[in-house]
Every structure is written in structure tokens, then in C-alpha cells.
C-alpha positions in Angstrom: 69.5 -167.5 -45.9 70.7 -167.9 -49.7 73.7 -165.7 -50.9 73.6 -163.9 -54.3 75.6 -166.9 -56.0 73.8 -169.7 -54.8 70.3 -168.0 -55.6 71.8 -167.4 -59.5 72.7 -171.0 -59.5 69.2 -172.1 -58.1 67.3 -169.9 -60.2 69.4 -170.9 -63.4 68.7 -174.3 -62.7 65.2 -174.2 -62.2 65.1 -172.0 -65.5 66.8 -174.3 -67.6 64.8 -177.4 -66.3 61.6 -175.2 -67.3 62.9 -174.6 -70.5 63.9 -178.1 -71.2 60.2 -178.9 -70.5 58.9 -176.3 -72.9 61.5 -177.6 -75.5 60.2 -181.0 -75.4 56.6 -180.0 -75.6 57.6 -177.8 -78.7 59.0 -180.9 -80.4 56.1 -182.7 -79.9 53.8 -180.3 -81.5 56.0 -180.1 -84.5 55.9 -184.2 -84.6 52.1 -184.3 -83.9 50.8 -181.4 -85.9 48.1 -181.5 -86.8 48.3 -178.6 -89.4 51.4 -177.1 -91.2 50.7 -173.8 -89.5 50.6 -175.6 -85.9 54.3 -176.5 -87.0 55.2 -173.5 -87.7 54.2 -172.2 -84.5 55.9 -174.6 -82.7 59.4 -174.2 -84.6 58.8 -170.5 -83.8 58.2 -171.4 -80.1 61.8 -173.5 -80.5 63.5 -170.7 -81.6 62.2 -168.7 -78.5 63.2 -171.3 -76.1 66.7 -171.8 -77.6 67.1 -168.0 -77.2 65.9 -168.7 -73.6 68.5 -171.4 -72.9 71.2 -169.1 -74.5 70.3 -166.3 -72.4 70.8 -168.6 -69.4 73.9 -170.2 -69.9 75.1 -166.5 -70.5 74.0 -165.7 -66.9 75.2 -168.7 -65.5 78.9 -168.5 -67.3 79.1 -164.6 -67.3 80.0 -164.8 -70.9 77.7 -161.9 -72.7 78.8 -162.8 -75.8 76.1 -165.5 -75.7 73.4 -162.5 -75.9 74.9 -161.6 -79.6 74.3 -165.0 -80.6 70.7 -165.2 -79.3 69.8 -162.0 -80.8 71.2 -163.1 -84.0 69.1 -166.3 -83.7 66.1 -164.1 -82.8 66.4 -162.1 -86.3 66.5 -165.2 -88.3 63.7 -167.3 -86.4 61.7 -163.9 -87.2 62.4 -164.2 -90.9 62.0 -167.6 -91.2 58.7 -167.5 -89.6 57.3 -164.9 -91.8 58.8 -166.7 -94.9 56.8 -169.9 -93.7 53.8 -167.8 -93.2 53.9 -166.6 -96.7 54.4 -170.1 -98.0 51.6 -171.2 -96.1 49.6 -168.4 -97.7 50.4 -169.0 -101.0 49.5 -172.5 -100.7 46.1 -171.7 -99.3 45.6 -169.4 -102.2 46.7 -172.3 -105.0 44.4 -174.4 -103.2 41.2 -172.0 -103.2 41.9 -171.1 -106.8 42.0 -174.8 -107.9 38.7 -175.3 -105.6 36.8 -172.5 -107.4 37.8 -174.0 -110.9 36.6 -177.5 -109.6 33.2 -176.1 -108.4 30.3 -176.2 -111.1 28.9 -172.8 -112.3 26.4 -172.3 -109.8 26.4 -168.2 -109.9 24.9 -167.7 -113.0 
């Protein structure tokens, strides 16, 4: 039967492996796209994976100051996602306005 430290080591090793897989899939989605919104969502996922890495490393080392770093990264990640979403919305609105101007007057 496994003791507590052995189980914790095994659990953190498995967690790091799964987080690595999630990291690679998120990087693939950033590179492949196909749209800007997909890339922004993948960047948000990447931030979440890095926060997971930091949490697992904090558990493995016992140095809980890493959790403060994870919280700060979560706040920065959230704000960057909101900023990207506003950028996408503004870009969409500009393209809609340009499309309306190029359309012939069919409403009359």
C-alpha cells in the first residue's frame, strides 16, 4: 500500500503529464486557429494550464508562495482575455459598418 508522500508524488507526476498534454493542445490551437476568437480562447486556456502547473509545483515543493503568483497570473489572464474580446468586438463592428457602406441601397 502507498504511503502519503508516495501517493502525492505519483499524483503530481500524473498531473504534470496531463497538464503538459493540455499545454501542447492549447499551443496547437493557437497556431492552427482558424479564427482569432479560437486563438484568444486557446490563450486563455494556456493561462489556466500554467496556473495548474504552478499549483502542482507548489504542492510538490511545499512552497506555497507560488500560489500568490498563480492568483496574480489568473487576474492578468482574465484582464487580457477581456481586452482581446473587446478588440474582437470592435474589429467586428468596423467590418460590419464597412460592409453596410459598400452595400447598394436596397432598403428604399
